[in-house]
C-alpha positions as a Markdown table, in Angstrom:
| # | Residue | x | y | z |
|---|---|---|---|---|
| 1 | Met | 69.5 | 124.6 | 157.2 |
| 2 | Asp | 72.4 | 123.4 | 159.2 |
| 3 | Ser | 75.4 | 122.8 | 157.1 |
| 4 | Ser | 77.3 | 120.5 | 159.5 |
| 5 | Pro | 75.4 | 117.2 | 160.4 |
| 6 | Leu | 77.1 | 114.5 | 162.4 |
| 7 | Leu | 78.2 | 111.5 | 159.9 |
| 8 | Phe | 78.3 | 107.9 | 161.1 |
| 9 | Thr | 78.8 | 105.0 | 158.8 |
| 10 | Ile | 79.3 | 101.2 | 159.2 |
| 11 | Gln | 80.7 | 98.8 | 156.3 |
| 12 | Ser | 81.4 | 95.2 | 157.2 |
| 13 | Ser | 82.5 | 92.1 | 155.5 |
| 14 | Ala | 79.5 | 90.1 | 156.9 |
| 15 | Pro | 75.8 | 91.6 | 157.6 |
| 16 | Val | 75.6 | 93.3 | 160.9 |
| 17 | Lys | 72.8 | 94.4 | 163.6 |
| 18 | Val | 73.2 | 97.7 | 164.9 |
| 19 | Glu | 71.5 | 99.0 | 168.3 |
| 20 | Phe | 71.8 | 102.3 | 170.0 |
| 21 | Asp | 72.3 | 102.2 | 173.7 |
| 22 | Leu | 69.7 | 104.9 | 174.5 |
| 23 | Glu | 69.7 | 104.8 | 178.1 |
| 24 | Gln | 73.3 | 105.1 | 178.3 |
| 25 | Gly | 73.4 | 107.5 | 175.7 |
| 26 | Leu | 70.9 | 109.9 | 177.1 |
| 27 | Leu | 72.5 | 109.6 | 180.8 |
| 28 | Asn | 76.1 | 110.4 | 179.3 |
| 29 | Asn | 75.0 | 113.1 | 176.7 |
| 30 | Ser | 73.2 | 115.7 | 178.3 |
| 31 | Ser | 74.5 | 118.5 | 176.2 |
| 32 | Ile | 72.7 | 120.3 | 173.5 |
| 33 | Ser | 75.2 | 119.0 | 170.8 |
| 34 | Ser | 75.0 | 115.6 | 171.9 |
| 35 | Pro | 73.8 | 113.2 | 169.0 |
| 36 | Phe | 71.0 | 112.1 | 171.3 |
| 37 | Asn | 69.5 | 115.7 | 171.8 |
| 38 | Cys | 69.8 | 116.2 | 167.9 |
| 39 | Gln | 66.8 | 117.9 | 165.9 |
| 40 | Ala | 66.9 | 115.5 | 163.2 |
| 41 | Leu | 67.7 | 112.1 | 162.7 |
| 42 | Gly | 68.5 | 110.0 | 159.4 |
| 43 | Ile | 69.2 | 106.6 | 159.2 |
| 44 | Ser | 69.9 | 104.4 | 155.7 |
| 45 | Ser | 70.8 | 100.9 | 155.5 |
| 46 | Ile | 71.5 | 98.2 | 152.9 |
| 47 | Ser | 70.0 | 94.6 | 153.3 |
| 48 | Glu | 70.5 | 91.9 | 150.9 |
| 49 | Met | 70.5 | 95.0 | 148.3 |
| 50 | Asn | 67.5 | 96.3 | 149.7 |
| 51 | Pro | 67.5 | 99.9 | 150.9 |
| 52 | Gln | 65.7 | 101.1 | 154.1 |
| 53 | Arg | 65.3 | 104.5 | 155.1 |
| 54 | Tyr | 64.1 | 106.2 | 158.4 |
| 55 | Thr | 63.9 | 109.9 | 158.9 |
| 56 | Ala | 62.6 | 112.1 | 161.9 |
| 57 | Met | 62.6 | 116.0 | 162.2 |
| 58 | Gly | 62.1 | 117.7 | 165.3 |
| 59 | Arg | 62.7 | 116.6 | 168.8 |
| 60 | Ser | 59.3 | 114.8 | 169.2 |
| 61 | Glu | 59.8 | 112.8 | 166.0 |
| 62 | Val | 63.4 | 111.9 | 167.0 |
| 63 | Glu | 62.4 | 110.7 | 170.3 |
| 64 | Gly | 59.4 | 108.9 | 169.0 |
| 65 | Leu | 61.8 | 107.1 | 166.4 |
| 66 | Met | 64.3 | 106.1 | 169.1 |
| 67 | Gln | 61.7 | 105.2 | 171.4 |
| 68 | Leu | 60.1 | 102.8 | 168.9 |
| 69 | His | 63.2 | 101.4 | 168.2 |
| 70 | Gln | 64.1 | 100.7 | 172.0 |
| 71 | Lys | 60.6 | 99.0 | 172.2 |
| 72 | Asn | 60.3 | 96.9 | 168.9 |
| 73 | Gly | 63.8 | 96.8 | 167.8 |
| 74 | Phe | 62.7 | 97.4 | 164.3 |
| 75 | Leu | 65.8 | 99.1 | 162.8 |
| 76 | Ser | 67.9 | 96.1 | 164.3 |
| 77 | Lys | 65.6 | 93.1 | 163.1 |
| 78 | Cys | 67.6 | 93.0 | 159.6 |
| 79 | Ser | 70.9 | 92.6 | 159.4 |
| 80 | Ser | 72.6 | 95.2 | 157.2 |
| 81 | Asp | 75.9 | 95.2 | 154.8 |
| 82 | Leu | 75.8 | 99.1 | 155.3 |
| 83 | Trp | 74.4 | 101.1 | 157.9 |
| 84 | Ala | 74.5 | 105.0 | 158.0 |
| 85 | Val | 73.1 | 107.6 | 160.2 |
| 86 | Thr | 73.0 | 111.4 | 160.2 |
| 87 | Phe | 72.5 | 113.8 | 163.1 |
| 88 | Tyr | 71.4 | 117.3 | 162.8 |
| 89 | Pro | 72.0 | 119.6 | 165.7 |
| 90 | Asp | 69.5 | 122.4 | 163.8 |
| 91 | Glu | 66.3 | 121.2 | 162.1 |
| 92 | Pro | 66.2 | 121.0 | 158.5 |
| 93 | Ile | 64.2 | 123.0 | 156.2 |
| 94 | Glu | 62.2 | 120.0 | 154.7 |
| 95 | Ala | 62.2 | 116.1 | 155.5 |
| 96 | Ala | 63.6 | 115.6 | 152.3 |
| 97 | Asp | 66.7 | 117.4 | 153.3 |
| 98 | Ile | 67.5 | 114.5 | 155.7 |
| 99 | Gln | 70.6 | 112.3 | 154.8 |
| 100 | Pro | 72.0 | 109.7 | 154.4 |
| 101 | Tyr | 70.5 | 109.9 | 150.6 |
| 102 | Ser | 70.2 | 106.5 | 148.7 |
| 103 | Arg | 69.9 | 106.0 | 145.2 |
| 104 | Pro | 70.5 | 103.2 | 142.7 |
| 105 | Gln | 73.1 | 102.6 | 140.3 |
| 106 | Arg | 73.7 | 99.5 | 138.0 |
| 107 | Gly | 71.4 | 97.5 | 140.2 |
| 108 | Ser | 73.2 | 98.5 | 143.1 |
| 109 | Asn | 72.0 | 101.1 | 146.1 |
| 110 | Cys | 74.5 | 103.6 | 146.7 |
| 111 | Val | 74.5 | 105.8 | 150.1 |
| 112 | Phe | 75.8 | 109.3 | 150.3 |
| 113 | Ser | 76.3 | 111.7 | 153.3 |
| 114 | Met | 78.2 | 115.0 | 153.6 |
| 115 | Ser | 78.7 | 117.7 | 155.7 |
| 116 | Gly | 79.4 | 121.3 | 154.1 |
| 117 | Glu | 77.9 | 123.8 | 151.7 |
| 118 | Leu | 79.1 | 124.2 | 148.1 |
| 119 | Pro | 77.9 | 127.6 | 146.8 |
| 120 | Gly | 77.5 | 127.4 | 142.8 |
| 121 | Ile | 77.0 | 123.5 | 142.7 |
| 122 | His | 73.3 | 124.3 | 141.2 |
| 123 | Asp | 74.7 | 125.7 | 138.0 |
| 124 | Gly | 73.7 | 123.2 | 135.5 |
| 125 | Glu | 76.2 | 123.9 | 132.7 |
| 126 | Arg | 79.2 | 123.7 | 134.9 |
| 127 | Phe | 78.1 | 120.9 | 137.1 |
| 128 | Pro | 75.7 | 118.6 | 134.9 |
| 129 | Ile | 73.6 | 116.0 | 136.6 |
| 130 | Gly | 72.0 | 114.3 | 133.7 |
| 131 | Asp | 68.8 | 112.5 | 134.6 |
| 132 | Gln | 70.2 | 112.3 | 138.3 |
| 133 | Trp | 67.6 | 114.5 | 139.6 |
| 134 | Pro | 67.5 | 115.5 | 143.4 |
| 135 | Leu | 64.3 | 115.2 | 145.6 |
| 136 | Ser | 65.7 | 118.2 | 147.9 |
| 137 | Cys | 66.9 | 121.6 | 147.0 |
| 138 | Asn | 70.2 | 121.3 | 149.1 |
| 139 | Asp | 73.7 | 121.1 | 148.0 |
| 140 | Gln | 74.4 | 118.0 | 149.6 |
| 141 | Glu | 72.2 | 115.8 | 147.3 |
| 142 | Arg | 73.2 | 117.8 | 144.3 |
| 143 | Ala | 76.6 | 116.7 | 145.2 |
| 144 | Phe | 75.6 | 113.3 | 145.3 |
| 145 | Cys | 73.7 | 113.5 | 141.8 |
| 146 | Leu | 76.8 | 115.0 | 140.1 |
| 147 | Leu | 79.0 | 112.1 | 141.6 |
| 148 | Gln | 76.2 | 109.5 | 140.4 |
| 149 | Glu | 76.3 | 111.1 | 136.8 |
| 150 | Arg | 80.1 | 110.9 | 136.7 |
| 151 | Thr | 80.2 | 107.2 | 138.0 |
| 152 | Arg | 77.7 | 106.1 | 135.6 |
| 153 | Lys | 79.7 | 107.5 | 132.8 |
| 154 | Leu | 82.9 | 105.8 | 134.4 |
| 155 | Trp | 81.1 | 102.2 | 134.4 |
| 156 | Lys | 80.1 | 102.4 | 130.5 |
| 157 | Glu | 83.6 | 101.3 | 129.6 |
| 158 | Gly | 83.1 | 98.3 | 131.9 |
| 159 | Arg | 83.6 | 97.4 | 135.5 |
| 160 | Pro | 86.4 | 99.9 | 136.7 |
| 161 | Asp | 88.9 | 98.8 | 139.5 |
| 162 | His | 89.5 | 100.4 | 142.8 |
| 163 | Glu | 91.8 | 102.7 | 141.6 |
| 164 | Met | 90.0 | 104.1 | 138.9 |
| 165 | Arg | 86.9 | 104.7 | 141.1 |
| 166 | Leu | 89.5 | 106.2 | 143.9 |
| 167 | Ala | 90.5 | 108.6 | 140.9 |
| 168 | Leu | 87.1 | 109.7 | 140.1 |
| 169 | Met | 86.3 | 110.3 | 143.9 |
| 170 | Ala | 89.4 | 112.6 | 144.6 |
| 171 | Asp | 89.0 | 114.4 | 141.1 |
| 172 | His | 85.3 | 114.9 | 142.6 |
| 173 | Ala | 86.2 | 115.8 | 145.8 |
| 174 | Gly | 89.1 | 118.2 | 144.8 |
| 175 | Arg | 87.1 | 120.3 | 142.5 |
| 176 | Leu | 84.1 | 120.7 | 144.8 |
| 177 | Asp | 86.6 | 121.7 | 147.5 |
| 178 | Lys | 87.1 | 124.8 | 145.3 |
| 179 | Leu | 83.4 | 125.7 | 146.0 |
| 180 | Gly | 83.4 | 125.3 | 149.6 |
| 181 | Leu | 84.4 | 123.0 | 152.7 |
| 182 | His | 82.8 | 119.7 | 152.8 |
| 183 | Asn | 83.6 | 116.1 | 154.0 |
| 184 | Phe | 81.6 | 113.0 | 152.3 |
| 185 | Ile | 81.0 | 109.3 | 153.1 |
| 186 | His | 80.1 | 107.1 | 149.8 |
| 187 | Trp | 79.1 | 103.9 | 149.3 |
| 188 | Asp | 79.1 | 102.9 | 145.6 |
| 189 | Gly | 77.5 | 99.3 | 146.2 |
| 190 | Glu | 80.7 | 97.6 | 146.6 |
| 191 | Met | 83.1 | 100.0 | 148.0 |
| 192 | Leu | 83.3 | 102.9 | 150.4 |
| 193 | Phe | 85.0 | 106.1 | 149.8 |
| 194 | Ala | 85.5 | 108.8 | 152.4 |
| 195 | Tyr | 87.0 | 112.4 | 152.1 |
| 196 | Ser | 87.9 | 115.0 | 154.6 |
| 197 | Ser | 88.3 | 118.8 | 153.5 |
| 198 | Leu | 91.5 | 120.2 | 152.6 |
| 199 | Asn | 91.1 | 123.1 | 154.9 |
| 200 | Glu | 89.8 | 123.6 | 158.6 |
| 201 | Gly | 86.3 | 124.7 | 159.3 |
| 202 | Leu | 84.5 | 121.3 | 159.5 |
| 203 | Glu | 84.8 | 118.7 | 162.0 |
| 204 | Pro | 87.0 | 116.0 | 160.4 |
| 205 | Leu | 86.3 | 112.5 | 159.5 |
| 206 | Val | 87.9 | 109.7 | 161.4 |
| 207 | Tyr | 87.9 | 105.8 | 160.8 |
| 208 | Lys | 88.4 | 102.8 | 162.7 |
| 209 | Gln | 88.9 | 99.1 | 161.7 |
| 210 | Ile | 87.7 | 96.2 | 164.3 |
| 211 | Ser | 87.6 | 92.5 | 163.8 |
| 212 | Gly | 85.2 | 90.1 | 165.7 |
| 213 | Arg | 81.5 | 89.2 | 166.0 |
| 214 | Ser | 80.5 | 91.6 | 168.9 |
| 215 | Ile | 81.7 | 95.4 | 168.9 |
| 216 | Gln | 80.7 | 97.7 | 171.6 |
| 217 | Leu | 81.2 | 101.5 | 171.3 |
| 218 | Lys | 81.0 | 103.9 | 174.1 |
| 219 | Gly | 81.7 | 107.6 | 174.3 |
| 220 | Glu | 79.3 | 110.2 | 172.3 |
| 221 | Leu | 77.5 | 107.8 | 170.4 |
| 222 | Pro | 77.2 | 104.3 | 172.4 |
| 223 | Leu | 75.7 | 101.5 | 170.3 |
| 224 | Thr | 76.2 | 97.6 | 169.7 |
| 225 | Ile | 77.3 | 96.0 | 166.3 |
| 226 | Thr | 76.6 | 92.4 | 166.0 |
| 227 | Ala | 77.8 | 90.3 | 162.9 |
| 228 | Glu | 76.3 | 87.2 | 161.8 |
| 229 | Glu | 80.0 | 85.7 | 161.8 |
| 230 | Asn | 83.6 | 87.0 | 162.8 |
| 231 | Ala | 84.1 | 89.8 | 160.6 |
| 232 | Asp | 86.1 | 92.7 | 159.7 |
| 233 | Thr | 83.8 | 96.0 | 160.6 |
| 234 | Leu | 84.7 | 99.5 | 159.2 |
| 235 | Ile | 83.3 | 102.5 | 161.0 |
| 236 | Val | 83.8 | 106.0 | 159.3 |
| 237 | Ala | 82.5 | 109.0 | 161.3 |
| 238 | Ser | 82.6 | 112.6 | 162.2 |
| 239 | Arg | 85.4 | 112.8 | 165.1 |
| 240 | Ser | 83.2 | 113.8 | 168.0 |
| 241 | Leu | 81.2 | 110.5 | 167.5 |
| 242 | Leu | 84.1 | 108.2 | 167.5 |
| 243 | Asn | 86.6 | 107.4 | 170.2 |
| 244 | Glu | 90.2 | 106.5 | 169.2 |
| 245 | Gly | 89.4 | 107.0 | 165.3 |
| 246 | Glu | 92.3 | 107.4 | 163.1 |
| 247 | Met | 92.0 | 110.9 | 161.4 |
| 248 | Ile | 91.8 | 111.1 | 157.7 |
| 249 | Ser | 94.4 | 113.6 | 156.4 |
| 250 | Pro | 92.8 | 116.7 | 154.9 |
| 251 | Gly | 92.2 | 116.5 | 151.2 |
| 252 | Ser | 92.5 | 112.7 | 151.1 |
| 253 | Val | 90.0 | 110.3 | 150.0 |
| 254 | Leu | 90.4 | 106.8 | 151.5 |
| 255 | Cys | 89.0 | 103.6 | 149.9 |
| 256 | Phe | 87.6 | 100.5 | 151.8 |
| 257 | Ala | 86.1 | 97.1 | 150.6 |
| 258 | Asn | 84.9 | 94.1 | 153.1 |
| 259 | Gly | 85.4 | 96.1 | 156.3 |
| 260 | Ile | 89.1 | 96.7 | 155.6 |
| 261 | Tyr | 91.3 | 99.9 | 154.3 |
| 262 | Val | 92.2 | 99.3 | 150.3 |
| 263 | Asp | 93.9 | 102.4 | 149.1 |
| 264 | Arg | 93.9 | 106.3 | 149.3 |
| 265 | Cys | 94.5 | 109.3 | 147.0 |
| 266 | Asp | 96.2 | 112.2 | 148.6 |
| 267 | Pro | 95.5 | 116.0 | 147.7 |
| 268 | Val | 95.5 | 117.1 | 144.0 |
| 269 | Thr | 96.4 | 120.4 | 142.6 |
| 270 | Phe | 94.4 | 121.3 | 139.4 |
| 271 | Trp | 95.8 | 123.8 | 136.6 |
| 272 | Asn | 92.1 | 124.4 | 135.6 |
| 273 | Thr | 89.3 | 124.6 | 137.5 |
| 274 | Gln | 86.8 | 126.5 | 135.6 |
| 275 | Asp | 85.0 | 123.5 | 134.1 |
| 276 | Tyr | 84.0 | 120.5 | 136.1 |
| 277 | Phe | 84.3 | 117.8 | 133.4 |
């Protein structure tokens, strides 16, 4: 399967509705690499702690999903605390491979999306996932399961503050970067974390913070974000999908909450990378 899907995630301090401007998107994006010409599409959202997930594989399914949304607005009827979409320029092997992934943790639903390949991550001795069994066979969901298992252990000692969570995310990202280039966006049920690879080779992630009740984005991915009230809204995305986004420095993990920036952890050098834990 293609290892470099395009990632796009929205998190806001107030529930939001998200609507694609399909006509404008198709009009302005005639290239093969356009998100509106993707071969597979995945959408995940969290609405009042309830997960929703939609996937489409193959051009006919993608077009059908977009047309259904345009006619009935079923993706925008419910306001969401978190909304994430992943575009695949090439068709995945199976529908189960389509991100973003969603898994429960401590009664909350976590969402994860990643680009890149991680050769060796299926070594269960070096990278144990406990009971977090993936549904697919790809590296991306395995990385999510591994992160969920480490997060589960972190919470055993009580509710960790943002610094402890950020340290865990940076450690996870730094060790996996030894396996291969990767970017990820992770929602842990309360906070959002974004990592952009230390080395070049993948399209980097960018972010943008916007305040207000109604937001319109143009460019490669035209859409409208409408909040139930004035809100702080965060967007983290692959660079080609977000105009005027601020670049996430290579090797850095950023932490956000309620639509605003909280903290960051810059690259960490490890003396011993043989074992994950």
